[in-house]
C-alpha positions in Angstrom: -92.8 124.1 -47.7 -93.6 120.9 -46.9 -96.9 119.6 -44.7 -95.5 119.1 -41.2 -96.2 115.1 -40.3 -98.2 116.2 -37.3 -100.9 117.3 -39.6 -100.4 114.5 -42.5 -101.4 112.1 -39.6 -104.6 114.2 -38.4 -105.4 114.2 -42.2 -104.1 110.4 -42.3 -102.4 110.3 -45.8 -99.5 107.8 -45.1 -98.8 108.1 -48.3 -97.2 111.5 -47.9 -93.9 109.9 -47.0 -93.6 109.3 -51.0 -93.6 112.9 -51.7 -91.5 113.3 -49.2 -93.3 114.4 -45.8 -92.6 112.9 -42.5 -95.5 111.5 -41.9 -96.8 107.5 -40.7 -94.1 105.2 -40.4 -94.4 102.0 -42.6 -95.3 99.2 -40.1 -93.4 96.8 -42.0 -91.6 96.0 -45.1 -93.3 95.7 -48.3 -92.2 93.5 -51.2 -93.2 95.2 -54.6 -95.1 93.9 -57.2 -92.0 93.1 -60.0 -93.0 95.0 -63.1 -94.2 92.9 -65.0 -97.0 91.9 -62.7 -97.8 95.7 -61.8 -98.0 96.1 -65.5 -100.4 92.9 -65.7 -102.6 93.8 -63.5 -102.9 97.2 -64.1 -104.6 96.1 -67.3 -106.4 93.5 -65.7 -108.9 95.6 -64.3 -109.5 99.4 -64.1 -106.2 100.1 -62.3 -104.9 99.4 -59.1 -106.7 98.6 -55.1 -105.2 97.0 -52.5 -108.4 94.5 -53.1 -107.2 93.2 -55.8 -103.3 93.7 -55.3 -104.3 90.8 -52.4 -106.1 88.6 -54.5 -102.8 88.9 -57.2 -100.8 88.6 -54.2 -102.8 84.9 -52.9 -103.6 83.4 -56.6 -100.7 84.5 -59.0 -101.3 85.8 -62.4 -102.5 82.6 -63.6 -105.2 81.6 -60.6 -106.2 85.2 -60.9 -107.1 85.4 -64.5 -108.6 81.5 -64.0 -110.8 82.4 -61.2 -111.9 85.6 -63.3 -112.5 84.3 -66.4 -114.5 81.4 -64.6 -116.3 84.1 -63.1 -115.7 82.6 -59.9 -114.5 86.1 -58.4 -117.5 87.1 -56.5 -117.3 88.6 -52.9 -119.9 90.5 -52.1 -120.8 94.4 -52.9 -119.8 97.1 -50.3 -122.8 97.2 -48.1 -123.5 101.1 -48.8 -123.0 100.2 -52.1 -125.6 97.4 -52.2 -127.7 99.3 -50.4 -127.6 101.8 -53.4 -128.2 99.1 -55.9 -131.2 98.1 -53.9 -132.8 101.8 -53.5 -132.8 102.6 -57.7 -136.9 102.1 -58.4 -135.4 101.2 -62.3 -134.3 97.6 -60.6 -137.2 97.4 -58.4 -139.3 96.5 -60.6 -139.4 94.2 -64.1 -139.0 96.0 -67.2 -142.4 95.3 -68.6 -144.4 97.2 -64.8 -141.7 100.3 -66.3 -142.4 100.2 -69.7 -146.7 100.0 -69.3 -146.5 102.4 -66.4 -145.3 105.0 -68.7 -147.5 104.1 -71.5 -150.3 104.6 -69.2 -148.6 108.0 -68.0 -148.5 108.9 -72.1 -151.8 107.9 -72.9 -153.0 109.5 -69.8 -151.1 112.8 -70.9 -152.4 112.4 -74.8 -156.3 112.4 -72.9 -155.6 115.7 -71.0 -156.9 118.7 -72.0 -154.2 121.7 -72.5 -153.3 123.6 -70.0 -151.1 124.2 -67.1 -152.0 120.3 -65.1 -151.2 119.0 -68.9 -147.9 120.7 -68.8 -146.9 120.0 -65.8 -148.0 116.0 -66.4 -145.8 116.1 -69.8 -142.3 117.9 -67.5 -143.0 114.5 -64.7 -142.7 112.1 -67.5 -139.6 113.1 -69.4 -138.5 112.9 -65.8 -139.4 110.1 -65.2 -137.3 109.4 -68.4 -134.3 111.4 -66.6 -134.3 110.1 -63.9 -134.4 105.9 -65.3 -131.1 107.2 -67.1 -129.5 109.1 -64.4 -130.2 105.3 -62.8 -128.3 103.4 -65.4 -125.5 105.7 -65.3 -125.1 104.9 -61.8 -125.6 101.9 -61.8 -123.2 100.9 -64.8 -120.4 103.5 -62.7 -120.7 101.8 -59.3 -120.5 98.2 -60.5 -117.9 99.3 -62.2 -115.6 101.0 -59.4 -116.8 98.4 -56.9 -116.9 95.0 -58.6 -114.7 92.6 -57.7 -113.6 91.0 -60.9 -112.2 93.7 -62.6 -112.0 92.1 -65.5 -115.6 90.8 -65.9 -116.7 94.9 -64.8 -114.1 95.7 -67.8 -115.8 93.4 -70.5 -119.5 94.9 -69.5 -117.5 97.9 -69.9 -116.3 97.4 -73.4 -119.3 95.5 -74.9 -121.8 98.0 -73.2 -120.3 100.6 -76.2 -119.5 97.7 -78.6 -123.5 97.1 -78.6 -123.9 100.3 -78.0 -127.6 101.8 -77.2 -127.9 105.7 -77.1 -131.1 106.5 -73.8 -131.2 109.9 -75.3 -134.2 107.9 -78.1 -137.2 107.0 -77.2 -138.2 104.4 -73.9 -134.1 103.3 -74.2 -134.0 105.5 -71.0 -136.1 103.0 -69.7 -134.1 100.0 -71.3 -130.8 101.2 -69.9 -130.4 99.2 -66.1 -132.6 96.3 -67.9 -129.9 95.7 -71.0 -126.6 96.2 -68.4 -128.1 94.3 -65.9 -129.7 91.4 -67.7 -128.7 91.9 -71.0 -125.0 92.7 -71.2 -123.1 91.4 -67.8 -124.8 88.2 -68.1 -123.1 86.9 -71.0 -119.7 89.3 -70.9 -117.8 85.7 -70.8 -119.4 83.3 -72.8 -119.9 83.0 -76.0 -119.6 85.6 -78.6 -123.3 84.2 -80.6 -125.2 84.0 -77.3 -124.0 87.8 -76.7 -125.4 88.3 -80.0 -128.6 86.2 -79.8 -129.3 87.9 -76.3 -128.5 91.6 -77.6 -130.8 90.9 -80.5 -133.7 90.2 -78.4 -133.1 93.3 -76.2 -136.0 95.9 -76.1 -133.3 98.5 -75.8 -131.6 97.4 -79.1 -134.8 96.7 -81.1 -135.8 100.5 -80.4 -132.6 102.0 -80.4 -132.2 100.7 -84.2 -135.5 100.4 -85.0 -136.1 96.8 -85.7 -139.5 96.5 -84.0 -140.3 98.7 -86.8 -139.1 96.1 -88.9 -142.5 94.2 -91.0 -142.8 92.3 -93.7 -143.5 94.3 -96.4 -141.8 97.7 -94.1 -139.1 96.6 -94.2 -136.5 98.6 -92.1 -132.5 97.7 -92.7 -130.9 99.8 -89.9 -130.8 97.2 -87.3 -129.6 94.6 -90.0 -127.2 97.1 -91.4 -125.4 97.7 -88.1 -125.5 94.2 -86.9 -123.1 93.4 -89.7 -121.0 96.2 -89.9 -120.5 97.4 -86.4 -121.5 94.2 -84.2 -119.9 91.4 -85.9 -118.1 91.7 -89.2 -116.7 94.6 -89.7 -116.5 97.4 -93.0 -114.7 96.0 -95.4 -115.4 91.9 -94.3 -116.9 90.7 -98.1 -121.0 91.4 -97.1 -123.2 93.2 -99.8 -125.9 95.7 -100.2 -127.7 92.3 -101.0 -126.0 90.3 -97.6 -127.9 93.7 -95.9 -131.3 93.3 -97.7 -131.2 89.7 -97.1 -130.8 89.8 -93.1 -133.4 92.8 -92.6 -135.8 90.2 -94.0 -134.8 87.8 -91.3 -134.9 90.4 -89.3 -139.1 91.5 -90.4 -140.7 90.1 -87.2 -138.8 90.3 -84.5 -139.3 93.0 -82.2 -141.0 93.8 -78.3 -143.5 91.9 -76.6 -147.2 93.8 -75.9 -147.1 95.7 -73.3 -150.2 95.6 -71.2 -149.9 91.7 -71.2 -153.4 91.3 -73.7 -153.9 87.9 -75.1 -152.6 88.0 -79.2 -155.4 86.0 -81.8 -153.1 84.0 -83.4 -154.5 81.2 -85.9 -153.3 77.3 -85.3 -150.9 77.8 -88.4 -148.4 80.6 -86.9 -149.5 80.0 -83.2 -146.4 77.5 -83.1 -144.5 79.6 -85.0 -145.0 82.7 -81.9 -141.4 83.6 -79.6 -141.6 85.2 -76.2 -138.7 85.5 -74.6 -138.9 88.2 -71.7 -139.9 91.6 -73.9 -138.9 90.4 -76.8 -141.6 88.5 -79.4 -141.1 87.0 -82.3 -144.5 87.4 -84.7 -144.6 85.4 -87.2 -147.8 87.8 -89.0 -144.8 90.3 -89.5 -142.3 88.0 -91.2 -141.3 87.7 -94.3 -140.6 83.6 -94.8 -139.2 83.6 -98.1 -136.2 82.1 -98.0 -133.1 83.9 -98.2 -129.7 83.6 -99.3 -127.1 85.4 -97.4 -123.5 85.5 -97.2 -123.3 82.8 -100.2 -125.2 80.5 -97.7 -129.2 79.1 -98.4 -131.7 80.1 -95.3 -135.0 79.0 -95.4 -137.7 80.7 -95.1 -139.6 79.3 -91.4 -139.6 81.9 -88.9 -137.4 83.2 -86.1 -135.4 79.3 -86.6 -133.7 82.1 -89.0 -132.5 84.1 -86.9 -130.7 81.7 -85.1 -129.4 80.7 -88.5 -128.0 84.1 -89.3 -126.2 84.7 -85.9 -124.9 81.5 -86.5 -123.6 82.1 -89.7 -122.5 85.1 -88.8 -120.8 84.8 -85.7 -118.9 81.9 -87.2 -117.4 83.9 -90.2 -113.7 84.7 -89.6 -114.0 87.8 -90.6 -116.1 88.2 -87.4 -113.2 86.3 -85.6 -110.5 88.8 -86.6 -113.1 92.4 -85.9 -113.7 91.4 -82.2 -110.5 90.0 -81.7 -108.8 93.0 -82.9 -111.4 95.3 -80.9 -110.5 93.2 -77.9 -106.9 94.0 -78.6 -107.0 97.6 -79.9 -108.8 97.9 -75.7 -106.5 96.1 -73.9 -103.6 96.4 -75.4 -102.7 99.0 -78.2 -104.3 101.4 -80.2 -102.5 99.5 -83.4 -102.2 95.7 -81.4 -100.1 93.6 -83.4 -101.5 91.5 -85.9 -99.7 88.9 -84.3 -101.8 88.6 -81.3 -105.0 89.4 -83.1 -104.4 86.4 -85.5 -103.8 84.2 -82.2 -106.7 85.7 -80.9 -108.8 85.1 -83.9 -107.8 81.2 -84.2 -109.0 80.6 -80.0 -112.1 82.6 -81.0 -113.2 80.0 -84.0 -111.4 76.8 -82.6 -113.4 77.4 -79.3 -116.8 79.0 -81.0 -116.7 82.4 -79.6 -115.9 81.5 -76.5 -114.7 85.3 -74.7 -113.1 83.8 -72.4 -111.5 81.3 -74.1 -109.6 84.4 -76.4 -109.2 87.0 -73.0 -107.2 84.4 -72.4 -104.8 84.5 -74.8 -104.4 88.3 -74.8 -103.2 87.9 -71.0 -101.2 85.0 -71.2 -99.6 86.9 -74.9 -96.1 88.5 -74.6 -97.7 91.3 -76.6 -100.2 92.4 -73.5 -96.7 93.5 -71.8 -94.6 94.4 -74.6 -96.7 98.0 -75.2 -96.8 98.8 -70.7 -97.0 102.0 -69.7 -98.4 103.2 -73.4 -102.4 103.2 -73.3 -103.7 105.8 -73.2 -106.7 105.7 -70.9 -110.2 106.5 -72.1 -112.2 108.7 -69.9 -114.2 106.1 -68.1 -110.8 104.4 -67.6 -110.2 107.3 -66.2 -112.7 108.5 -63.8 -113.3 104.4 -62.6 -109.8 103.4 -62.4 -109.0 107.3 -60.2 -112.0 106.5 -57.8 -111.2 103.3 -56.9 -107.0 104.0 -56.6 -108.4 106.9 -53.9 -110.6 105.7 -52.4 -109.6 102.1 -52.3 -113.1 100.3 -51.4 -114.3 102.8 -49.3 -118.3 103.0 -50.6 -119.1 106.2 -52.4 -122.9 107.9 -50.8 -123.0 109.7 -54.6 -122.2 108.8 -58.0 -123.7 111.4 -59.6 -120.2 113.6 -59.6 -119.1 110.5 -61.7 -121.4 111.2 -64.4 -120.7 115.1 -64.5 -117.3 114.1 -64.8 -117.5 111.8 -67.7 -120.3 114.2 -69.1 -117.2 116.7 -68.9 -115.1 114.5 -70.8 -117.3 114.3 -73.6 -118.4 110.1 -72.2 -121.3 109.6 -70.7 -122.8 106.9 -70.6 -125.2 105.2 -72.6 -124.4 108.7 -74.3 -123.4 107.8 -77.8 -126.1 109.5 -80.5 -124.4 107.4 -82.9 -124.6 102.8 -83.0 -121.0 103.5 -83.1 -120.0 103.7 -79.7 -117.2 105.7 -78.5 -113.7 105.8 -80.0 -110.6 103.2 -78.3 -107.6 105.6 -78.9 -105.8 107.6 -77.7 -106.8 110.2 -81.1 -110.2 110.4 -79.7 -108.9 111.5 -76.0 -106.0 113.2 -76.0 -106.7 116.7 -76.5 -105.1 119.4 -74.9 -108.5 120.7 -74.0 -109.0 116.8 -72.1 -105.8 116.9 -70.7 -107.2 120.3 -68.7 -110.1 118.3 -68.1 -108.7 115.6 -66.3 -106.2 117.5 -64.5 -109.5 119.8 -63.1 -111.2 116.2 -62.2 -107.6 115.1 -60.7 -108.2 117.7 -58.4 -111.2 117.3 -57.6 -110.7 113.6 -56.5 -107.2 114.0 -54.8 -108.6 116.8 -52.4 -111.8 115.7 -51.4 -113.7 118.3 -52.2 -116.1 116.3 -54.9 -119.6 115.2 -52.5 -119.1 111.8 -53.6 -119.4 111.3 -50.2 -122.4 113.6 -50.0 -125.9 111.8 -50.2 -127.9 113.4 -53.0 -129.9 116.2 -51.2 -128.3 116.1 -48.5 -125.6 119.6 -47.0 -123.5 117.3 -44.4 -120.4 116.3 -46.4 -119.0 113.2 -45.1 -115.5 112.7 -45.0 -113.8 112.3 -48.4 -110.5 113.4 -48.1 -108.8 110.6 -50.1 -107.2 107.4 -49.2 -104.0 106.0 -51.5 -103.3 103.8 -48.5 -99.0 103.5 -47.9 -98.6 99.3 -48.4 -100.5 99.8 -52.2 -98.6 102.5 -52.8 -95.6 100.8 -52.3 -96.2 97.4 -53.3 -97.6 98.6 -56.9 -97.2 102.1 -57.6 -94.1 104.0 -56.5 -91.4 101.6 -57.7 -93.1 101.5 -60.8 -93.4 105.7 -61.4 -91.6 107.2 -63.9 -88.1 110.0 -63.2 -90.1 112.4 -64.2 -93.7 111.7 -62.3 -91.5 111.4 -59.1 -90.3 114.6 -59.2 -93.3 115.9 -59.8 -94.3 114.5 -56.1 -91.7 115.3 -54.7 -92.3 119.4 -55.3 -95.9 119.0 -53.8 -96.3 121.0 -50.4 -99.7 119.5 -49.6 -101.4 116.0 -49.5 -104.2 117.4 -51.9 -101.2 118.7 -54.4 -99.7 115.5 -53.9 -103.1 113.3 -55.0 -103.5 115.9 -58.0 -100.1 115.2 -59.5 -100.5 111.2 -59.2 -103.6 110.9 -60.9 -102.8 113.6 -63.6 -99.3 111.8 -64.3 -99.1 110.7 -67.5 -98.5 107.1 -65.7 -101.6 107.2 -63.9 -103.2 108.0 -67.1 -101.8 105.4 -68.8 -101.6 101.8 -68.5 
């Protein structure tokens, strides 16, 4: 039986009108977005919230796209979210200080005699690593949910997956937050070449793919191989094992700066060749200065300049333009994106020297973007982030940890991919019956409000967390475009909690 209107008004869920509940009347007529505009906006961000719909109304499709690509939409985060970010210790001090403190703790641990005290110290060090990784994950998800430039937030997530690092390896846990904030985020809409160089210089990447150990006489090819296969050119693009070997030689000496700040001694011949950039250091003493041939081009042994030449050469290959364009189209458009779209994006990539914003403009202005509307299955991150955005519509949560747990259950933990290839972009990786069962459970948890999102960690006092899928947003951009099957299911809901669960677990919501 439908819940009485008085109860629904008490709960404050005005959208239950759509489920047949006689609740709060709509104050004024709402003009829905057109199906095309609603579909475009659902792919422009992590699905819908009232703020993005209002911004779209004010700016139009072209205006919103241009402002996002130019990174002009920088509304401040909600005060509660900003306060949470400022409170994370991992963001409160420079990365070098964090790594140095950990190194000193490790040295102190090694000097301790065996016993309970050493065991406790070892546990404390491990907890420090785990806490740093948890903070990085929470930071990433909070920004995804509440960031005003939703296209940029999606690109941060896309590049974090494309240039994937695994937090479980070594000290990467301590570096993950810096990797998101200082490496990926500033370059998410810039030149692809600059993004590649930024990841190349990142201590997280240098640690994860072992280039910190790559030195003349002790060459490690791991990063060189993944840089070409996973980051730039793709499998079957024409490069050879010899190219990998030559790139590995070019990358010798690219590593992490000493943490203790000691002055290194370099002779007058090599001192001018040293490059220090944040935590990155190019150490000429560890570099192979022989001449190399990469992708058919000669690169004279000269030091760090070899690396910039190599990155320029690789990122200007047609294969790179095709590879990156295809992955972007696969993320935003379809598991098997139209080759016509990929080709046009690739031309833009080459013409603009890898300008990511220009490539995205080609994608978001294309007819192909909407030809597959409603058919692109959300991966777990897209599902969780979009569900929280829709359900709470800008209301600041107090505890992002439930989101981490949901992503763990769905098999896509943030910074949790052990292999460097990133999580799958197609539905096959996420659409199993087990996955869908978990999604329904998570939809119920979000839809009912029983999820601890509004219970600060360590507190026993739960605050109001019932979803507010607001009437204007529903009638503007969701309700008019639901399938007949979903609308019928919603009409059968017997409570607001059930109605929310049905909507968040529906095929309409799980596809965009």
